[in-house]
KOLSE-238789 format. One record per residue (C-alpha): residue number from 1; x, y, z. Coordinates in Angstrom, 1 decimal, m for minus. Layout:
<nodes>
    i       X       Y       Z
  NUM       X       Y       Z
...
</nodes>
This chain:
<nodes>
    i       X       Y       Z
    1   m85.7    m4.7   m91.6
    2   m85.0    m8.3   m91.0
    3   m87.0    m9.9   m88.1
    4   m84.5   m10.7   m85.6
    5   m85.4   m13.5   m83.2
    6   m86.4   m12.9   m79.5
    7   m83.6   m11.6   m77.5
    8   m84.3   m14.9   m75.0
    9   m83.8   m16.9   m78.0
   10   m80.7   m17.7   m79.9
   11   m80.3   m17.7   m83.0
   12   m80.0   m20.6   m85.3
   13   m79.1   m19.1   m88.1
   14   m76.1   m17.1   m87.3
   15   m74.8   m20.3   m85.2
   16   m75.9   m22.1   m89.2
   17   m73.2   m19.9   m90.7
   18   m70.5   m20.5   m87.8
   19   m70.4   m23.8   m88.1
   20   m70.3   m23.3   m92.0
   21   m67.2   m21.3   m91.3
   22   m65.1   m24.4   m89.9
   23   m65.5   m26.2   m93.1
   24   m64.6   m23.1   m95.1
   25   m61.0   m24.2   m93.9
   26   m59.7   m26.6   m96.5
   27   m57.1   m29.4   m95.3
   28   m56.0   m30.6   m98.6
   29   m52.5   m29.3   m99.3
   30   m51.0   m32.5  m101.2
   31   m49.8   m32.0  m104.6
   32   m52.1   m33.1  m107.6
   33   m50.4   m35.0  m110.7
   34   m53.5   m34.6  m112.2
   35   m54.2   m30.4  m111.6
   36   m50.1   m30.0  m114.3
   37   m52.6   m31.8  m117.1
   38   m54.6   m28.8  m116.8
   39   m55.3   m27.5  m120.6
   40   m56.8   m24.5  m120.4
   41   m55.8   m21.6  m119.2
   42   m58.5   m19.5  m116.8
   43   m58.3   m16.7  m119.8
   44   m59.4   m19.6  m122.3
   45   m61.9   m20.8  m119.6
   46   m63.4   m17.6  m119.1
   47   m63.4   m16.5  m122.6
   48   m67.1   m16.1  m123.9
   49   m70.0   m17.3  m122.2
   50   m69.6   m19.9  m118.7
   51   m72.2   m21.8  m121.0
   52   m69.6   m22.5  m124.0
   53   m67.1   m23.7  m121.7
   54   m69.2   m25.4  m119.6
   55   m71.4   m27.1  m122.1
   56   m70.1   m26.5  m125.7
   57   m66.3   m27.4  m124.8
   58   m66.8   m30.3  m122.2
   59   m70.5   m31.5  m123.3
   60   m70.3   m34.6  m124.8
   61   m73.5   m36.2  m125.9
   62   m72.9   m39.5  m124.4
   63   m76.8   m40.3  m124.3
   64   m77.2   m42.2  m127.7
   65   m74.2   m44.6  m126.9
   66   m75.9   m45.9  m123.9
   67   m76.4   m49.6  m122.6
   68   m79.8   m49.2  m120.8
   69   m79.0   m51.2  m117.4
   70   m82.6   m52.1  m117.0
   71   m83.0   m53.1  m120.4
   72   m84.9   m50.6  m121.6
   73   m84.5   m49.5  m125.2
   74   m85.4   m45.8  m124.7
   75   m85.7   m43.3  m122.2
   76   m88.9   m41.3  m121.8
   77   m88.3   m37.9  m120.2
   78   m90.7   m36.3  m118.0
   79   m92.7   m33.4  m118.8
   80   m92.1   m31.3  m115.1
   81   m96.0   m30.9  m115.1
   82   m96.0   m27.7  m112.7
   83   m95.8   m23.6  m113.2
   84   m92.1   m22.2  m111.7
   85   m92.7   m20.8  m109.0
   86   m90.9   m16.6  m107.8
   87   m88.4   m16.6  m105.5
   88   m88.7   m15.3  m101.8
   89   m86.4   m12.4  m101.2
   90   m88.0   m10.8   m97.8
   91   m85.8   m10.9   m95.3
   92   m88.6   m11.8   m93.2
   93   m90.1   m14.4   m95.1
   94   m91.2   m17.1   m92.9
   95   m93.1   m20.0   m94.6
   96   m93.0   m22.8   m97.1
   97   m94.7   m22.0  m100.5
   98   m94.8   m24.9  m103.2
   99   m96.1   m24.4  m107.1
  100   m99.9   m24.0  m107.7
  101  m101.6   m27.2  m107.2
  102  m100.0   m28.7  m104.3
  103   m99.8   m28.0  m100.9
  104   m97.0   m28.3   m98.0
  105   m97.3   m29.4   m94.4
  106   m95.3   m29.7   m91.4
  107   m95.2   m33.3   m90.8
  108   m92.8   m33.6   m87.6
  109   m90.4   m31.7   m86.1
  110   m87.7   m31.7   m83.5
  111   m89.1   m32.3   m80.4
  112   m92.3   m34.6   m81.4
  113   m92.4   m37.9   m79.8
  114   m90.6   m40.8   m81.0
  115   m90.0   m42.9   m78.5
  116   m92.9   m44.4   m76.4
  117   m93.4   m41.9   m73.3
  118   m91.9   m38.8   m75.0
  119   m92.6   m35.9   m73.1
  120   m94.3   m32.7   m75.1
  121   m92.1   m30.4   m76.2
  122   m91.2   m27.9   m74.4
  123   m91.3   m24.1   m76.3
  124   m88.6   m22.9   m73.4
  125   m86.7   m25.6   m74.7
  126   m86.6   m27.0   m71.1
  127   m86.8   m30.7   m71.8
  128   m83.7   m32.4   m70.3
  129   m81.4   m34.6   m72.2
  130   m83.2   m37.8   m70.8
  131   m86.5   m36.1   m72.4
  132   m84.8   m35.4   m75.5
  133   m83.8   m38.9   m76.0
  134   m87.5   m39.9   m76.7
  135   m88.1   m37.0   m79.2
  136   m86.8   m35.9   m83.0
  137   m83.8   m34.0   m82.9
  138   m82.7   m30.9   m84.3
  139   m81.2   m30.3   m87.8
  140   m83.1   m32.8   m89.7
  141   m81.1   m34.2   m92.8
  142   m81.5   m37.3   m95.2
  143   m84.2   m39.6   m94.9
  144   m85.7   m42.4   m96.6
  145   m89.5   m44.2   m96.6
  146   m89.8   m48.3   m96.2
  147   m92.7   m49.6   m97.0
  148   m93.9   m52.4   m95.2
  149   m94.1   m55.9   m97.1
  150   m97.3   m55.5   m99.6
  151   m98.2   m52.5   m97.9
  152   m97.4   m49.0   m99.7
  153   m99.8   m47.4   m97.5
  154   m97.9   m47.8   m94.4
  155   m93.9   m47.6   m93.5
  156   m91.4   m46.6   m91.7
  157   m89.8   m43.2   m92.2
  158   m86.2   m42.9   m91.3
  159   m84.4   m39.2   m90.5
  160   m80.9   m37.9   m89.9
  161   m80.2   m35.2   m87.3
  162   m77.3   m33.8   m88.2
  163   m76.2   m31.6   m85.4
  164   m77.3   m29.4   m82.7
  165   m78.1   m25.5   m82.9
  166   m77.9   m22.8   m79.6
  167   m82.2   m23.1   m79.7
  168   m81.7   m26.7   m78.5
  169   m81.1   m24.6   m74.7
  170   m82.8   m21.9   m72.8
  171   m79.9   m19.5   m72.9
  172   m77.8   m21.5   m75.7
  173   m74.7   m22.4   m76.3
  174   m73.0   m21.6   m72.3
  175   m69.3   m22.0   m71.1
  176   m68.4   m22.0   m67.4
  177   m65.1   m21.3   m66.7
  178   m64.1   m22.5   m70.3
  179   m66.6   m25.6   m69.0
  180   m69.5   m26.8   m70.7
  181   m72.3   m28.1   m68.4
  182   m72.7   m32.3   m68.3
  183   m76.4   m32.3   m69.0
  184   m76.0   m29.5   m71.7
  185   m73.7   m32.1   m73.3
  186   m76.0   m34.6   m73.0
  187   m78.8   m33.2   m74.3
  188   m76.9   m31.7   m77.1
  189   m75.3   m35.5   m77.8
  190   m79.3   m37.3   m77.2
  191   m80.5   m34.5   m80.4
  192   m77.7   m35.7   m82.6
  193   m78.9   m39.4   m84.4
  194   m81.6   m40.8   m86.5
  195   m84.9   m40.6   m85.6
  196   m87.3   m44.2   m86.9
  197   m91.0   m43.4   m87.0
  198   m94.1   m45.4   m88.0
  199   m96.1   m43.6   m90.7
  200   m99.5   m44.6   m92.4
  201  m102.1   m43.2   m94.2
  202  m105.4   m42.8   m92.3
  203  m108.9   m43.3   m93.3
  204  m109.3   m39.7   m94.8
  205  m106.5   m40.7   m97.0
  206  m103.8   m38.6   m95.7
  207  m100.4   m39.3   m94.0
  208   m99.6   m39.3   m89.9
  209   m97.1   m40.5   m87.7
  210   m97.9   m43.3   m85.4
  211   m97.5   m42.9   m82.3
  212   m96.5   m44.8   m80.0
  213   m95.2   m47.2   m82.4
  214   m93.0   m50.7   m81.3
  215   m90.7   m49.4   m84.7
  216   m90.2   m45.9   m83.6
  217   m86.7   m45.0   m82.0
  218   m84.2   m42.7   m81.4
  219   m80.7   m43.6   m82.3
  220   m78.0   m40.5   m80.8
  221   m74.5   m39.6   m80.2
  222   m75.2   m41.8   m76.8
  223   m76.2   m45.2   m79.0
  224   m73.9   m48.3   m78.4
  225   m73.0   m49.6   m82.1
  226   m71.4   m52.6   m83.4
  227   m68.1   m51.9   m85.8
  228   m67.6   m54.7   m88.7
  229   m65.1   m54.8   m91.7
  230   m62.1   m54.7   m91.9
  231   m61.5   m52.1   m89.0
  232   m63.1   m54.7   m86.2
  233   m60.5   m54.8   m83.7
  234   m58.0   m53.3   m85.0
  235   m55.3   m51.3   m82.7
  236   m56.1   m48.0   m84.9
  237   m59.7   m48.1   m82.9
  238   m58.6   m49.6   m79.3
  239   m59.1   m46.8   m76.3
  240   m58.7   m47.0   m72.9
  241   m62.8   m47.3   m72.9
  242   m62.5   m50.2   m75.5
  243   m59.4   m52.0   m75.8
  244   m61.2   m55.0   m78.4
  245   m62.3   m52.0   m81.0
  246   m65.1   m53.8   m81.5
  247   m68.3   m50.8   m79.8
  248   m68.4   m47.8   m81.0
  249   m70.8   m45.6   m79.0
  250   m72.5   m42.9   m81.1
  251   m73.1   m41.7   m84.5
  252   m72.2   m37.6   m84.9
  253   m73.2   m35.3   m87.9
  254   m75.2   m37.7   m89.6
  255   m75.8   m35.7   m93.0
  256   m76.8   m37.0   m96.4
  257   m77.7   m40.9   m96.4
  258   m77.9   m43.9   m98.4
  259   m80.4   m47.1   m98.4
  260   m80.2   m50.7   m99.5
  261   m82.3   m53.6  m101.7
  262   m81.8   m55.7   m98.6
  263   m84.2   m52.8   m96.9
  264   m81.9   m51.2   m94.4
  265   m80.4   m47.7   m94.0
  266   m77.2   m46.3   m94.1
  267   m76.5   m42.8   m91.9
  268   m73.4   m41.2   m92.9
  269   m71.2   m39.1   m90.6
  270   m70.1   m36.0   m92.3
  271   m68.1   m33.5   m90.1
  272   m67.4   m35.4   m87.2
  273   m63.8   m33.8   m86.9
  274   m65.2   m30.4   m85.6
  275   m66.2   m32.4   m82.3
  276   m62.3   m33.7   m81.5
  277   m59.5   m31.8   m80.5
  278   m55.8   m32.9   m80.0
  279   m54.0   m30.2   m78.1
  280   m50.3   m31.8   m78.5
  281   m49.1   m30.1   m81.6
  282   m46.2   m32.2   m82.8
  283   m48.3   m35.6   m82.0
  284   m51.2   m33.8   m84.5
  285   m48.8   m33.1   m86.9
  286   m47.3   m36.6   m87.0
  287   m50.7   m38.0   m87.0
  288   m52.3   m38.5   m90.3
  289   m55.5   m39.3   m89.1
  290   m55.8   m35.9   m87.0
  291   m54.0   m33.6   m89.5
  292   m55.6   m34.5   m92.5
  293   m58.9   m34.0   m91.4
  294   m58.6   m30.7   m89.5
  295   m59.5   m31.8   m86.4
  296   m58.7   m28.8   m83.5
  297   m55.6   m28.0   m81.9
  298   m56.8   m25.6   m79.8
  299   m58.2   m25.3   m76.2
  300   m60.9   m27.2   m77.3
  301   m63.3   m28.5   m80.1
  302   m64.1   m26.2   m82.7
  303   m67.9   m27.3   m82.2
  304   m70.1   m27.3   m78.9
  305   m67.2   m28.1   m77.0
  306   m67.9   m31.6   m75.7
  307   m64.0   m32.6   m74.6
  308   m64.2   m29.6   m71.8
  309   m66.6   m32.2   m69.7
  310   m66.8   m35.6   m71.9
  311   m63.1   m36.9   m72.0
  312   m64.0   m39.4   m75.5
  313   m63.7   m35.9   m77.5
  314   m59.8   m34.8   m76.1
  315   m57.7   m36.8   m78.3
  316   m54.8   m35.5   m77.0
  317   m52.5   m38.3   m76.4
  318   m51.7   m39.7   m72.9
  319   m48.8   m42.3   m72.6
  320   m50.0   m43.1   m68.3
  321   m53.1   m44.8   m70.2
  322   m53.7   m48.0   m72.5
  323   m53.9   m47.0   m75.8
  324   m53.0   m43.7   m75.1
  325   m56.5   m42.6   m74.0
  326   m58.7   m41.5   m76.8
  327   m56.1   m40.5   m79.4
  328   m58.0   m43.1   m81.4
  329   m61.3   m41.9   m80.6
  330   m61.6   m39.4   m84.3
  331   m60.7   m43.1   m85.8
  332   m64.1   m44.1   m84.9
  333   m66.0   m41.9   m86.9
  334   m66.8   m41.1   m90.5
  335   m68.2   m44.2   m91.4
  336   m71.3   m45.7   m92.9
  337   m73.9   m46.7   m90.3
  338   m76.0   m49.1   m91.0
  339   m79.4   m49.4   m89.5
  340   m82.2   m52.1   m89.2
  341   m85.1   m49.7   m89.3
  342   m87.7   m52.9   m88.8
  343   m85.7   m54.2   m86.0
  344   m85.6   m51.7   m83.1
  345   m83.7   m54.2   m80.7
  346   m81.2   m54.3   m83.3
  347   m77.4   m52.5   m82.9
  348   m76.5   m50.0   m85.6
  349   m73.1   m51.1   m87.6
  350   m70.6   m49.5   m88.5
  351   m69.3   m50.7   m91.7
  352   m65.5   m49.9   m92.1
  353   m65.0   m51.1   m95.3
  354   m66.2   m48.1   m97.3
  355   m63.5   m45.9   m96.2
  356   m63.3   m43.3   m93.2
  357   m63.9   m39.1   m94.5
  358   m66.3   m36.8   m94.0
  359   m69.2   m38.2   m96.2
  360   m72.1   m36.6   m97.6
  361   m73.9   m39.8   m98.6
  362   m73.8   m43.2   m99.9
  363   m76.2   m43.5  m102.6
  364   m76.3   m47.0  m104.6
  365   m76.6   m48.0  m107.9
  366   m77.7   m51.6  m109.1
  367   m77.5   m53.3  m112.2
  368   m79.8   m55.9  m113.6
  369   m77.4   m58.5  m113.1
  370   m77.1   m57.2  m109.5
  371   m74.0   m55.6  m109.5
  372   m73.6   m52.8  m107.2
  373   m71.7   m49.3  m106.4
  374   m72.4   m46.4  m103.8
  375   m71.7   m43.1  m104.8
  376   m69.8   m40.1  m101.9
  377   m68.9   m36.9  m102.3
  378   m66.6   m35.4   m99.4
  379   m67.7   m32.8   m97.9
  380   m64.9   m29.8   m98.0
  381   m63.8   m27.8  m100.4
  382   m60.8   m29.3  m102.7
  383   m61.9   m33.0  m101.7
  384   m63.1   m36.4  m103.5
  385   m65.6   m38.0  m105.2
  386   m65.7   m42.0  m104.0
  387   m67.4   m45.1  m105.0
  388   m67.5   m48.0  m103.4
  389   m67.7   m51.7  m105.2
  390   m69.5   m54.6  m103.1
  391   m67.2   m57.4  m103.7
  392   m70.7   m59.3  m104.3
  393   m73.5   m59.1  m106.8
  394   m77.0   m58.7  m104.9
  395   m79.3   m61.6  m105.4
  396   m83.2   m59.9  m105.2
  397   m84.3   m63.7  m104.1
  398   m82.0   m64.2  m101.9
  399   m82.4   m60.7  m100.0
  400   m81.2   m61.9   m96.7
  401   m77.9   m63.5   m97.5
  402   m76.6   m59.7   m98.6
  403   m76.2   m58.8   m94.1
  404   m72.5   m58.4   m94.2
  405   m72.6   m57.2   m97.8
  406   m70.9   m54.3   m97.2
  407   m67.9   m55.6   m95.6
  408   m66.3   m56.9   m98.7
  409   m65.7   m54.2  m101.5
  410   m63.0   m52.0  m103.2
  411   m63.7   m48.4  m102.3
  412   m62.8   m45.8  m105.4
  413   m61.8   m42.6  m105.8
  414   m62.5   m40.3  m108.9
  415   m60.2   m38.5  m111.3
  416   m61.7   m36.7  m113.9
  417   m59.5   m35.7  m117.1
  418   m60.4   m32.6  m118.7
  419   m61.2   m34.3  m122.2
  420   m64.2   m35.6  m120.3
  421   m63.0   m38.7  m119.5
  422   m62.6   m40.5  m115.9
  423   m60.8   m42.8  m113.7
  424   m61.7   m44.6  m111.1
  425   m58.7   m45.0  m108.7
  426   m58.5   m48.3  m106.3
  427   m57.9   m47.4  m102.7
  428   m56.3   m50.5  m102.2
  429   m52.8   m51.8  m100.4
  430   m50.3   m52.0  m102.0
  431   m51.7   m50.2  m105.2
  432   m49.9   m47.0  m106.8
  433   m47.7   m46.1  m103.9
  434   m50.2   m47.0  m101.2
  435   m47.2   m48.6   m99.1
  436   m46.0   m49.0   m95.9
  437   m42.9   m46.8   m97.6
  438   m45.9   m44.4   m98.0
  439   m48.0   m44.3   m95.0
  440   m49.7   m47.4   m95.5
  441   m48.2   m50.0   m93.9
  442   m52.2   m52.5   m94.3
  443   m55.2   m52.0   m95.5
  444   m56.3   m50.5   m92.5
  445   m54.3   m47.4   m92.9
  446   m55.5   m46.8   m95.9
  447   m59.1   m46.5   m95.2
  448   m58.6   m44.9   m92.2
  449   m56.8   m42.4   m93.7
  450   m58.6   m42.3   m97.0
  451   m58.2   m38.7   m97.9
  452   m54.2   m39.0   m98.0
  453   m54.9   m42.3   m99.9
  454   m56.5   m40.5  m102.4
  455   m53.7   m37.9  m102.4
  456   m51.5   m40.6  m103.0
  457   m53.3   m41.6  m106.4
  458   m53.8   m38.1  m107.8
  459   m57.5   m37.9  m107.2
  460   m59.1   m34.6  m108.8
  461   m59.7   m32.1  m105.7
  462   m63.6   m30.6  m106.7
  463   m65.9   m27.9  m105.4
  464   m67.1   m29.3  m102.3
  465   m68.7   m32.6  m103.6
  466   m71.8   m33.3  m101.6
  467   m74.8   m35.4  m102.4
  468   m75.4   m37.8  m105.1
  469   m77.8   m39.5  m107.2
  470   m78.3   m42.5  m109.5
  471   m80.8   m42.0  m113.0
  472   m83.3   m45.0  m112.2
  473   m83.5   m45.5  m116.0
  474   m80.0   m45.3  m116.7
  475   m77.7   m45.7  m114.2
  476   m76.4   m41.9  m114.8
  477   m75.0   m40.4  m111.8
  478   m75.7   m36.6  m110.5
  479   m72.7   m34.9  m107.9
  480   m73.6   m31.8  m106.6
  481   m70.4   m29.1  m106.5
  482   m72.3   m26.8  m103.6
  483   m69.7   m24.0  m104.1
  484   m65.7   m23.6  m103.3
  485   m64.6   m19.7  m103.2
  486   m60.9   m21.0  m103.2
  487   m61.4   m22.3  m106.8
  488   m58.8   m20.4  m108.6
  489   m56.3   m19.2  m105.6
  490   m55.6   m22.6  m103.4
  491   m56.8   m25.1  m106.1
  492   m55.9   m25.2  m109.5
  493   m58.6   m24.7  m112.3
  494   m59.7   m27.8  m114.3
  495   m62.3   m28.6  m116.8
  496   m64.8   m29.9  m114.0
  497   m64.2   m27.2  m111.7
  498   m63.5   m24.3  m114.0
  499   m64.8   m21.0  m111.8
  500   m62.7   m19.1  m110.1
  501   m64.1   m17.9  m106.7
  502   m66.8   m20.8  m107.6
  503   m70.3   m18.7  m105.4
  504   m72.7   m20.6  m106.9
  505   m71.4   m24.4  m107.8
  506   m72.4   m26.9  m110.2
  507   m73.8   m30.1  m110.8
  508   m71.6   m33.0  m112.5
  509   m72.7   m36.0  m114.7
  510   m71.0   m39.2  m114.7
  511   m71.7   m42.5  m117.1
  512   m70.0   m45.6  m116.0
  513   m68.7   m47.1  m118.6
  514   m70.9   m49.8  m120.6
  515   m73.6   m48.3  m117.6
  516   m71.8   m50.6  m115.5
  517   m71.8   m49.7  m111.6
  518   m68.0   m51.6  m111.3
  519   m66.6   m49.8  m114.2
  520   m63.2   m48.7  m114.1
  521   m63.7   m45.7  m116.6
  522   m66.3   m43.3  m116.7
  523   m67.5   m40.4  m119.0
  524   m68.7   m37.2  m117.5
  525   m70.3   m33.6  m117.8
  526   m71.2   m30.6  m116.4
  527   m74.8   m30.9  m116.6
  528   m75.4   m27.6  m115.1
  529   m73.5   m24.4  m113.9
  530   m75.5   m22.7  m111.2
  531   m75.2   m18.6  m110.5
  532   m77.5   m15.7  m112.5
  533   m78.5   m15.2  m115.9
  534   m76.3   m13.3  m118.0
  535   m77.2    m9.8  m117.6
  536   m78.2    m9.9  m114.3
  537   m77.7    m6.4  m112.4
  538   m76.6    m6.4  m109.0
  539   m78.0    m3.8  m106.1
  540   m76.0    m1.1  m107.4
  541   m77.0    m1.3  m111.1
  542   m74.0    m3.2  m112.3
  543   m73.8    m6.2  m114.6
  544   m72.9    m9.3  m112.1
  545   m69.3   m10.3  m112.0
  546   m68.9   m13.0  m114.8
  547   m67.9   m15.5  m111.9
  548   m71.5   m15.4  m110.1
  549   m72.7   m16.2  m113.7
  550   m74.2   m19.6  m114.9
  551   m75.7   m21.3  m117.2
  552   m79.1   m22.5  m116.3
  553   m82.2   m23.4  m118.8
  554   m84.9   m21.7  m116.5
  555   m85.0   m20.5  m113.0
  556   m81.9   m19.7  m111.0
  557   m80.5   m20.8  m108.3
  558   m77.2   m21.5  m105.8
  559   m75.4   m23.9  m104.3
  560   m76.7   m27.3  m105.1
  561   m76.6   m29.6  m102.5
  562   m79.1   m32.6  m102.4
  563   m80.4   m34.5  m104.9
  564   m83.0   m36.9  m105.5
  565   m84.4   m38.7  m108.7
  566   m88.3   m39.5  m109.0
  567   m90.0   m42.6  m110.9
  568   m90.4   m40.9  m113.9
  569   m86.7   m39.7  m114.0
  570   m87.5   m35.8  m113.0
  571   m83.9   m34.9  m110.9
  572   m84.8   m32.8  m107.7
  573   m82.5   m30.3  m106.9
  574   m82.3   m28.6  m103.2
  575   m80.5   m25.8  m102.1
  576   m77.9   m24.5   m99.3
  577   m77.1   m21.3   m99.4
  578   m76.3   m18.3   m96.8
  579   m79.1   m16.3   m98.0
  580   m77.7   m13.0   m95.9
  581   m74.7   m12.9   m98.1
  582   m75.1    m9.8  m100.9
  583   m74.3   m12.2  m103.2
  584   m77.1   m14.2  m102.6
  585   m80.0   m11.3  m102.9
  586   m81.7   m12.1  m106.5
  587   m81.7   m15.8  m105.1
  588   m83.7   m15.3  m101.8
  589   m84.3   m17.9   m99.6
  590   m83.1   m21.4  m100.1
  591   m85.1   m23.4  m102.8
  592   m86.2   m27.0  m104.4
  593   m86.5   m27.0  m108.0
  594   m86.8   m29.7  m110.8
  595   m84.8   m30.7  m113.8
  596   m85.4   m32.9  m117.1
  597   m82.4   m34.4  m117.6
  598   m82.3   m34.6  m121.1
  599   m83.7   m30.8  m122.1
  600   m82.0   m29.3  m118.9
  601   m85.4   m27.3  m118.5
  602   m85.4   m26.5  m114.4
  603   m88.0   m25.0  m112.6
  604   m88.6   m23.9  m108.8
  605   m90.9   m25.7  m107.5
  606   m90.7   m24.5  m103.5
  607   m89.2   m22.3  m101.5
  608   m88.2   m22.2   m97.4
  609   m88.6   m19.7   m95.0
  610   m85.8   m17.4   m94.2
  611   m82.4   m19.1   m92.6
  612   m82.7   m22.6   m93.8
  613   m81.5   m25.3   m95.8
  614   m83.6   m27.4   m97.9
  615   m82.4   m31.1   m97.7
  616   m83.6   m34.7   m97.5
  617   m85.8   m35.7  m100.1
  618   m87.9   m39.5  m100.4
  619   m91.5   m40.7  m101.8
  620   m94.0   m42.1  m101.1
  621   m94.1   m45.4  m102.9
  622   m96.8   m44.2  m105.4
  623   m94.8   m41.0  m105.7
  624   m98.1   m39.2  m104.8
  625   m96.2   m38.3  m101.2
  626   m92.7   m36.1  m101.0
  627   m91.2   m35.6   m97.8
  628   m88.6   m32.9   m97.8
  629   m86.6   m31.2   m94.5
  630   m86.0   m27.5   m93.1
  631   m83.2   m27.7   m91.6
  632   m82.4   m24.9   m89.0
  633   m85.2   m22.4   m90.4
  634   m83.9   m18.8   m88.8
  635   m87.2   m16.9   m87.5
  636   m90.2   m19.2   m86.3
  637   m91.1   m21.6   m88.7
  638   m93.1   m23.9   m88.7
  639   m95.2   m21.7   m85.9
  640   m94.4   m19.0   m88.3
  641   m95.5   m16.3   m85.5
  642   m92.8   m14.4   m85.3
  643   m92.4   m15.8   m81.6
  644   m92.0   m19.4   m81.3
  645   m88.9   m20.8   m81.3
  646   m87.6   m22.1   m85.2
  647   m87.7   m26.3   m85.3
  648   m86.1   m28.3   m88.1
  649   m89.1   m29.9   m89.3
  650   m90.6   m32.6   m91.8
  651   m92.7   m31.0   m94.8
  652   m94.6   m33.6   m96.1
  653   m95.8   m32.4   m99.8
  654   m99.6   m33.9  m101.7
  655  m100.6   m32.8  m105.3
  656  m104.7   m31.8  m104.6
  657  m106.1   m33.8  m107.4
  658  m103.9   m36.6  m105.2
  659  m101.2   m37.1  m108.5
  660   m97.9   m37.8  m108.7
  661   m95.5   m35.1  m107.3
  662   m94.0   m33.3  m110.5
  663   m96.8   m34.8  m113.3
</nodes>
């Protein structure tokens, strides 16, 4: 029997599934010309083994034709130097386990002190919102380690806090006469955002958090941010509180992340639409910036009900107020936020040239000649894969001259052709129907309504594109397509998304023409299709359905989400699925695996506690330390005592012999 949390401890696991249900609602109902070109029927795709469909027909062996961006003549694929561990299927499992020869320790949890003067975490969730502003937020997600110049034993760890759980409050999320308590809302806003913490190796050779530190900082949904790029000062961002459209209060739903070679952190605003409401149905239908992103039209917002006490989140137009009140407030979210971790007094900047959607991450690729690109998925079923190519090349001899490099460039969206080729389509005003006649009177509308612009161009709807990562040896790009149970019904099958009712997802690999991050054309293949082994039986002793079978060479997993490459070229895969779903009974709890990108061998390295998502990954400069996040554990982790309120936690993983992780 599953260990249930005590009655006075709200369940973060159940709430996570409730939140995920909002994102199950597809809002892409456009017609896509590329879908009319599908040459394989469902029967053809499913005929024979899925391995033949995904890897035989589409398996283009392009590695031998690569021009290596790093100027290398060969690519030494690393051996995965650990033994696989078993899945954990016990509903009461409440720990983190790693491969033999490694150890995993809780490092930084919700409520830990960040800002000088922070109050200790209260296990009964009685900390005030003012106290929460100085503590670690909830639901740790994407993160990155920044070493201090000339000192690899000291650095800044920057960590996203995606959203909040009912466990933030003693009695969960409560409404009184249809309204939230203002202090509760402020506490939730304080627990969103980003933490910057100093870390260093102590005299015993162990990584530790540094507290207090002048670098430690909390950025939240209450932090004032600057606006830059094409939307700075634009009418589309003006509200009654900000008629100049130059400052935005807060950042929301920071999921995955990115970083720059000049040493800044990029936080990405993902499911921000769930925080807003427009109760004017006619206005909602006429306003692409609302309906194409799916903000609520009910009595309150889909998540938290902030609009009941915080007027900023009620985007219903009010003709009596300047700029119709807060109708443009949703337009102020969905951007990339650049943060300078080494300047605690700096103001975060929303970089609007990147375009606005439910961006999961923004992963950089950097060629030897300084050409850059940043890759992103739009994490909703049937949405798209994007890249942003800065106008300027990076000059490593003058890194500080690039402070505004992200304000100028071109946003592209991907079309995946069924023959394994692909094309990056530019989201540029005046190009391919992005004109006033079609609802795009300027580049500002193209960027604010990037989804609608991608619809116009005929981009390929994907199976919930999430994280991207780039192989540092050859600039191959890998993107997780986490799952899409609507494939085959609301979304037509295509070569890149070949399974109906896709419960387990896949990882797609993109190889840019001549390994150039700015290339317009690319080749693609399915790196792995997740799911069960052929011949696996379910609890009733019957073979699992064909659409649940994958082609994994090694340990099974479902719903790939986070990704990261280490310096040797090992690909690390982190998962996010509902471990209570009967379809996942053989998968057990969420996990982290390691893949050899050439042989495609995959080994299970870590398993997390019941109810959690495994997410966020970063390393020390010598790769002897790895940090990974345990988000929304469902029982009592990290105390693991069956009583204590669960806490999202950053875990530190090291090797017993002090060696490189994974070797």
